[in-house]
C-alpha positions in Angstrom: 38.2 24.5 -4.1 34.5 25.4 -4.3 32.3 26.8 -7.1 28.8 28.3 -7.6 27.6 24.8 -8.0 28.8 23.8 -4.5 26.5 22.9 -1.6 27.8 23.4 1.9 26.7 21.4 5.0 28.0 22.1 8.5 27.8 18.8 10.3 29.4 17.2 13.4 31.5 15.2 10.8 32.9 18.5 9.6 32.3 21.1 6.8 31.0 19.0 3.9 31.1 20.4 0.4 28.7 18.7 -2.0 27.0 19.9 -5.2 23.8 21.0 -6.7 22.3 18.5 -9.2 19.1 19.7 -10.7 16.2 19.2 -8.2 18.5 17.7 -5.5 21.7 18.4 -3.6 24.3 15.6 -3.3 27.2 15.0 -0.9 28.8 11.8 -2.1 31.6 9.5 -1.0 31.8 10.7 2.7 33.9 8.5 4.9 32.0 7.2 7.9 34.6 4.8 9.2 38.0 3.2 8.5 39.0 -0.4 8.9 42.1 -2.4 8.7 41.6 -5.6 6.6 39.7 -8.3 8.6 39.2 -6.0 11.6 36.2 -4.1 13.0 35.5 -0.6 11.7 36.5 2.5 13.7 34.3 5.6 13.4 35.8 8.4 11.4 36.6 11.4 13.7 35.4 14.9 12.8 37.4 16.4 10.0 39.6 19.4 10.6 39.6 20.4 7.0 36.7 20.7 4.6 35.4 17.4 3.2 35.0 17.5 -0.6 32.1 15.2 -1.3 31.5 15.3 -5.0 32.7 11.9 -6.3 30.8 8.6 -5.9 31.7 6.3 -3.1 34.1 3.6 -4.4 32.8 0.0 -4.4 34.3 -2.7 -2.2 36.7 -4.7 -4.3 34.8 -7.7 -5.7 34.9 -10.5 -8.2 33.4 -9.2 -11.4 30.0 -10.8 -12.0 29.3 -10.6 -15.7 26.3 -13.0 -15.2 24.1 -10.0 -14.2 24.7 -8.0 -17.4 22.1 -9.9 -19.5 19.5 -8.8 -17.0 20.6 -5.4 -15.6 23.1 -4.1 -18.2 26.4 -2.4 -17.2 25.9 -1.8 -13.4 29.3 -0.3 -12.5 29.6 2.5 -15.0 31.5 5.4 -13.5 32.3 3.5 -10.2 35.8 2.8 -8.9 36.9 0.1 -6.5 38.9 0.6 -3.3 39.3 -1.5 -0.2 39.0 1.8 1.7 35.3 1.8 0.8 33.5 2.7 4.1 31.7 5.7 2.6 28.2 7.0 2.3 26.4 9.5 0.1 23.5 11.8 1.0 20.9 13.2 -1.4 18.3 15.8 -0.3 15.8 18.1 -2.1 17.4 21.3 -3.4 14.5 23.4 -2.3 14.7 22.2 1.3 13.1 24.6 3.8 14.9 25.3 7.2 11.7 24.4 9.1 11.4 20.9 7.5 12.2 17.7 9.4 12.5 15.2 6.5 12.4 11.5 7.0 15.8 9.7 6.4 15.9 6.6 4.2 19.2 4.6 4.5 19.8 2.4 1.5 21.6 -1.0 2.0 22.3 -2.4 -1.4 22.0 -6.1 -2.3 24.2 -8.5 -4.3 24.4 -11.8 -2.4 26.9 -10.1 0.0 29.6 -10.4 -2.7 28.8 -7.7 -5.2 27.3 -4.2 -5.5 27.9 -0.7 -4.2 25.7 2.1 -2.7 26.3 4.6 -5.5 25.6 2.4 -8.5 23.7 4.6 -11.1 20.7 2.2 -11.0 20.2 3.2 -7.3 20.1 7.0 -8.0 17.4 8.3 -5.6 17.0 11.8 -7.2 13.5 11.3 -8.5 12.2 9.8 -5.2 14.0 12.4 -3.1 12.7 15.4 -5.0 9.2 14.0 -5.5 8.6 12.8 -2.0 10.9 15.0 0.0 13.3 12.6 1.7 16.9 12.6 2.8 18.4 9.5 1.2 21.7 8.0 2.5 23.3 5.2 0.4 25.9 3.1 2.3 28.8 1.2 0.9 30.2 -1.6 3.1 32.6 -4.6 2.9 31.6 -7.7 1.0 32.6 -11.3 0.4 35.8 -12.4 2.1 36.4 -8.9 3.4 33.1 -8.5 5.1 31.0 -11.7 5.5 33.0 -14.8 6.3 35.4 -15.0 9.2 35.4 -17.6 12.1 35.9 -17.7 15.8 39.7 -17.4 16.5 40.4 -15.8 13.1 39.0 -12.8 11.2 35.8 -11.8 12.9 32.5 -12.7 11.2 29.9 -10.1 10.4 32.3 -7.3 9.6 30.0 -5.9 6.9 27.2 -5.7 9.5 29.5 -3.8 11.9 30.2 -1.4 9.0 26.5 -0.8 8.6 26.1 -0.1 12.3 28.9 2.5 12.1 27.1 4.1 9.2 23.9 4.3 11.1 25.6 6.0 14.0 27.0 8.5 11.5 23.4 9.1 10.3 22.2 9.7 13.8 24.9 12.3 14.4 24.9 14.0 11.1 21.5 13.7 9.3 20.1 16.9 10.9 22.8 18.9 9.0 21.1 17.7 5.8 17.6 18.5 7.0 16.9 14.9 8.2 15.1 13.9 11.3 17.2 11.3 13.2 14.0 10.0 14.9 12.6 9.1 11.5 15.2 6.8 10.1 14.0 4.0 7.8 16.4 1.3 6.6 15.6 0.2 3.1 17.3 -2.7 1.4 16.9 -5.3 -1.4 18.0 -8.9 -1.5 21.1 -9.4 0.7 20.6 -5.8 1.8 17.2 -6.6 3.1 18.6 -9.7 4.8 21.2 -7.5 6.5 18.5 -5.2 7.7 16.5 -8.1 9.2 19.6 -9.0 11.2 20.3 -5.4 12.2 17.0 -5.5 13.9 18.5 -7.9 16.4 22.1 -6.7 16.4 23.7 -5.6 19.6 24.2 -1.9 19.6 21.5 -1.2 16.9 18.7 -0.2 19.3 17.6 3.4 18.7 19.5 3.8 15.4 16.3 3.4 13.2 12.6 3.4 13.6 11.4 1.6 10.5 12.5 -1.0 7.9 11.6 -1.7 4.3 12.8 -5.1 3.1 12.6 -6.1 -0.5 13.2 -9.7 -1.5 15.1 -10.8 1.6 16.3 -14.4 1.1 15.3 -15.3 4.6 14.7 -18.9 3.5 18.5 -19.3 3.3 19.4 -17.7 6.7 19.2 -20.8 9.0 21.5 -23.8 9.6 24.5 -22.3 7.8 27.2 -23.1 10.4 28.6 -26.2 8.7 28.8 -24.3 5.4 30.5 -21.3 7.0 33.1 -23.6 8.6 33.8 -25.3 5.3 34.2 -21.9 3.6 36.5 -20.6 6.3 38.7 -23.6 6.0 38.9 -23.1 2.3 39.7 -19.5 2.8 42.6 -20.2 5.1 44.7 -17.3 6.2 46.3 -14.4 4.4 49.8 -12.9 4.9 49.6 -9.2 6.0 51.2 -8.3 2.7 48.6 -10.1 0.5 47.3 -7.9 -2.2 43.6 -7.4 -2.7 43.8 -9.4 -5.9 45.2 -12.3 -4.0 42.2 -12.1 -1.6 39.7 -11.9 -4.4 41.4 -14.8 -6.2 40.6 -17.1 -3.3 36.9 -16.2 -3.2 36.0 -18.6 -6.0 37.7 -21.4 -4.1 35.7 -20.5 -1.0 32.4 -20.4 -3.0 33.2 -23.9 -4.5 33.5 -25.2 -0.9 29.9 -24.2 -0.3 28.5 -26.0 -3.3 27.7 -29.3 -1.5 25.4 -27.5 1.0 22.4 -27.4 -1.3 20.0 -24.5 -1.7 21.9 -22.4 0.9 25.0 -22.3 -1.4 23.0 -20.0 -3.6 24.1 -17.3 -1.2 27.2 -18.7 0.5 28.4 -15.5 2.2 26.2 -13.9 4.8 25.7 -13.1 8.5 26.7 -15.6 11.1 24.6 -16.2 14.3 26.4 -16.4 17.6 29.1 -14.0 16.5 29.1 -10.3 17.5 26.8 -8.5 17.1 24.2 -11.3 16.5 22.5 -13.6 19.0 22.7 -17.4 18.8 20.6 -19.0 16.1 18.3 -20.6 18.7 17.6 -17.2 20.2 17.0 -15.2 17.1 13.2 -15.6 16.9 12.8 -14.4 20.4 15.1 -11.5 19.6 13.0 -10.5 16.6 9.9 -10.8 18.8 11.4 -8.6 21.5 12.4 -5.9 18.8 8.9 -5.9 17.2 7.2 -3.2 19.3 9.9 -0.7 18.5 10.3 -1.1 14.7 7.7 -0.8 12.0 8.1 -3.3 9.2 7.3 -3.2 5.5 8.5 -6.5 3.9 7.8 -8.4 0.7 9.0 -9.8 -2.5 8.3 -10.0 -6.3 5.8 -12.5 -7.6 8.4 -14.5 -9.6 11.6 -13.9 -7.7 13.7 -16.8 -9.0 12.8 -16.3 -12.6 15.6 -13.7 -12.6 18.2 -16.4 -11.9 16.4 -19.0 -14.1 16.4 -16.9 -17.2 20.1 -16.3 -16.8 20.7 -20.1 -16.5 21.4 -21.9 -19.8 19.8 -25.1 -18.5 16.6 -23.3 -17.8 16.6 -21.7 -21.2 17.1 -25.1 -22.8 14.1 -26.3 -20.8 12.0 -23.4 -22.1 12.9 -24.3 -25.6 11.1 -27.6 -25.4 7.8 -27.4 -27.2 4.8 -27.1 -24.9 6.3 -29.2 -22.1 9.1 -26.7 -21.5 6.9 -23.9 -20.2 4.7 -26.3 -18.3 7.7 -27.6 -16.3 9.4 -24.2 -15.9 6.5 -22.4 -14.2 6.3 -24.7 -11.2 10.1 -24.6 -10.8 10.1 -20.9 -10.4 7.1 -20.9 -8.2 8.5 -23.5 -5.8 12.0 -22.0 -5.6 10.6 -18.5 -5.1 8.4 -19.7 -2.3 11.3 -21.6 -0.6 13.8 -18.8 -0.7 11.7 -15.6 -0.5 7.9 -15.7 -0.4 7.2 -18.0 2.5 9.9 -16.6 4.8 9.0 -12.9 4.2 5.3 -13.6 4.9 6.2 -15.5 8.1 8.5 -12.7 9.2 5.6 -10.1 8.8 3.2 -12.3 10.7 5.6 -13.0 13.6 6.3 -9.3 13.9 2.6 -8.4 14.1 1.9 -11.2 16.6 4.7 -9.8 18.8 3.1 -6.3 18.9 4.8 -4.6 16.0 3.2 -2.9 13.0 3.8 -5.0 9.9 2.8 -4.8 6.2 3.5 -7.5 3.6 3.7 -6.6 -0.1 3.9 -8.5 -3.4 5.3 -6.8 -6.5 3.3 -7.8 -9.6 4.9 -5.5 -12.2 5.7 -7.4 -15.4 7.2 -5.1 -18.1 5.9 -5.9 -21.6 8.3 -8.0 -23.7 10.5 -9.0 -20.8 11.5 -12.7 -20.4 12.0 -12.0 -16.7 8.4 -11.1 -15.8 7.9 -10.1 -12.1 11.4 -11.3 -11.2 14.0 -10.4 -8.6 15.1 -6.7 -8.9 12.1 -5.6 -11.0 11.0 -3.5 -8.1 14.1 -1.4 -8.1 13.4 0.9 -11.1 9.9 1.6 -9.6 11.8 3.5 -6.8 15.3 4.2 -7.9 17.4 5.1 -10.9 17.0 7.1 -14.1 16.2 6.5 -17.7 19.9 6.7 -18.5 20.9 4.1 -15.9 18.1 1.6 -16.7 17.9 2.2 -20.5 20.0 -0.8 -21.4 18.5 -3.2 -18.8 16.9 -6.2 -20.6 14.8 -6.9 -17.5 12.6 -4.0 -18.5 11.8 -5.5 -21.9 9.9 -3.1 -24.2 8.7 -0.9 -21.3 9.3 2.8 -21.9 10.8 4.8 -19.0 7.5 6.8 -18.9 5.7 3.5 -18.3 8.1 2.5 -15.5 7.7 5.9 -13.9 4.0 5.8 -14.1 3.9 2.4 -12.4 6.4 3.5 -9.8 4.8 6.8 -8.8 2.2 5.3 -6.4 4.9 3.0 -5.0 7.2 5.9 -4.2 4.3 7.6 -2.5 3.4 4.7 -0.4 7.0 3.9 0.6 7.6 7.6 1.5 4.3 7.7 3.6 5.6 4.6 5.5 9.0 6.3 6.1 7.1 9.4 7.5 4.5 7.7 9.7 4.9 3.9 9.6 1.3 3.7 8.6 -0.3 2.5 5.3 -3.9 1.6 4.4 -4.7 -1.9 5.6 -5.1 -3.0 2.0 -3.6 -1.6 -1.2 -4.1 -2.9 -4.7 -2.4 -1.2 -7.6 -3.4 -3.2 -10.7 -0.5 -5.0 -12.3 2.0 -3.3 -10.0 1.7 -4.0 -6.3 -0.4 -5.5 -3.5 0.1 -4.6 0.2 -1.7 -6.1 3.2 -1.4 -5.2 6.8 -0.7 -8.2 9.0 
């Protein structure tokens, strides 16, 4: 059933029925693939009946993480969960002109490979899409035990990465129906999403699926020497009966996470991509693979100035340290600085420099935005409301402190402009300084 509010798109995937929503059109929850549990995804064939695309994509089933609520508020409002989650959502300007060829931005959400979803309200792209004239595609993919463990001889590793490859193939086939230019596809991800994008750059079968990448807060300092941890986790996971419920699968995830604890800093993100398993090269070859990919992909990569302050403020031990008179803050500051450098800052800078030396165009950024009255400062995720979300979705997020939504929007407007310019051309000024918000340098 359609209505006056319906928006119709005739794509290779089929007749897609979306909806008008103010300054944008949305087509949400479109299936791009299907997958049997612990097996590779299979592309969804063209539909023979109209595709009603008016509900958000369901999230991959996941262990509830209430630890994030004190920073980000209620993330999953209005979102359902379903193992059949290989869906994507498309947003484009409502006043699109037929002669336009809009850049396509594909969003890969973060969440340590265990939590999150493409259609969370805090990721709403409507302001960015209408303001900068983009086609925005948000992808939901498998997480945790369902998408990012596996072992040779058992469930394949990297299933979530294979999901993302299928989504990108869907974008190549279908984005023109939404006004997008398939030759101007930019992958955009934050945290684990950015880590996944870095590895898609060297994934077998990814060549030609995207032209540019924007990577926020990729924890690349945790990406190496993970084999022993992954084996211990796979042993702890064991095998599942074909009749196992999704609740039984999720119940085992905490046991698997515990098995990673003895592996030090890497255990901060125990699930993730595995080198040497399809579609990724062996770990010893990955640097050469990134160098080989460099001339064909423009890179914009960076982090926030105080990445790990996000996790520190949520940790009771850190809060007790802060409560110590004088000495507490003196000790806390170097802890955040050192851990941020080890996990995020050093590795993202090195990635950009290697890319530029190998003949690619690369820019490195540092987010400096510190909302007034926020205990988190320029922490992990503070960059997100500068680009995505609405006043309603961010209004209860403590990470924004006393900042009004008008202040956040004002700080974010030049960032949205720069990031859209990069998606259109791959070129930014050699040096950008937005006082108190952002610094960008060409490498």
